[in-house]
C-alpha positions in Angstrom: 50.4 -5.0 172.1 52.7 -8.1 171.5 55.3 -7.6 168.6 54.4 -9.6 165.5 56.2 -13.1 165.2 55.8 -12.8 161.6 58.5 -12.9 159.1 60.0 -9.9 157.4 57.3 -8.6 155.2 59.5 -9.0 152.1 59.6 -12.8 152.7 58.2 -14.6 149.7 57.8 -17.9 150.9 54.0 -18.4 151.7 54.8 -21.8 153.4 56.8 -20.1 156.1 54.5 -17.1 156.3 51.8 -19.6 156.9 53.5 -21.5 159.7 54.3 -18.4 161.4 50.7 -17.7 161.6 49.7 -21.1 162.7 52.2 -21.0 165.7 49.7 -18.4 167.2 46.9 -20.4 168.9 43.7 -18.9 167.7 41.1 -21.3 168.7 37.6 -19.7 169.0 37.7 -17.1 171.8 41.4 -16.9 171.8 42.2 -14.8 168.6 43.7 -11.6 170.4 47.3 -12.8 169.7 46.7 -13.5 166.0 44.9 -10.2 165.6 47.6 -8.2 167.2 50.2 -10.0 164.9 48.2 -9.5 161.9 47.7 -5.9 162.7 51.5 -5.4 163.3 52.3 -7.2 160.0 49.8 -5.2 157.8 50.6 -2.0 159.2 54.4 -2.7 158.6 53.7 -3.5 154.9 51.7 -0.1 154.4 48.1 -1.2 155.2 45.8 0.9 157.4 44.0 -1.4 160.0 40.9 -0.8 161.8 40.0 -2.9 164.7 36.5 -3.4 165.2 35.6 -4.6 168.8 32.7 -7.1 169.1 29.8 -5.9 171.3 29.4 -9.3 172.9 33.2 -9.6 173.7 35.5 -6.5 173.5 38.5 -8.6 173.4 37.5 -10.2 170.4 37.3 -8.0 167.1 37.4 -8.0 163.5 40.1 -6.5 161.5 39.3 -4.1 158.6 42.5 -3.9 156.4 42.6 -1.3 153.6 45.1 0.5 151.3 45.3 4.2 151.8 43.5 6.0 149.9 40.9 3.3 149.4 39.1 5.8 147.6 41.3 5.7 144.5 40.1 4.7 141.1 40.8 1.3 140.2 39.8 -2.4 140.9 38.5 -3.3 144.4 38.6 -6.5 146.1 37.1 -7.7 149.1 38.4 -10.6 151.1 36.5 -11.9 154.0 37.5 -14.7 156.3 37.8 -15.5 159.9 40.9 -15.9 162.3 39.6 -18.5 164.9 40.4 -22.2 164.4 38.5 -25.1 166.1 40.1 -26.7 169.1 42.3 -28.5 169.8 45.4 -26.3 168.8 47.8 -28.6 166.7 51.0 -26.8 166.0 52.3 -26.6 162.6 54.8 -28.6 160.8 56.5 -27.9 157.5 58.6 -30.8 155.8 59.7 -28.6 152.9 56.8 -29.8 150.6 53.7 -29.4 152.7 52.3 -27.5 155.9 50.0 -29.5 158.2 48.5 -28.5 161.8 45.3 -26.6 162.7 44.6 -24.0 160.4 46.4 -25.2 157.4 43.6 -25.8 155.6 41.2 -23.3 156.6 41.2 -19.4 156.6 44.8 -19.2 157.6 45.7 -21.1 154.6 43.3 -19.2 152.4 41.6 -22.4 151.2 
């Protein structure tokens, strides 16, 4: 599994974090590297990650990310999204005020 290209888990600048995610080409059918990077990131920040391979294409999978123990009392939140972007891949750019590129205003940008 590749190492995560994501920044230090303590990094607080969401724009930089988003830009690092967007550097990973995740056009439909090519989400494997993004999934691996997110798995490394979430595990490094204390989350439990379960990869659920798709029956139709075992190289593609869903990620189920939970805090352990996930049966603890308290509020629960479910975030449901997707990792793929539509082609063509457009690399990110950050000018200090806005992020542009494929995925900036989609699931990677949590719009």
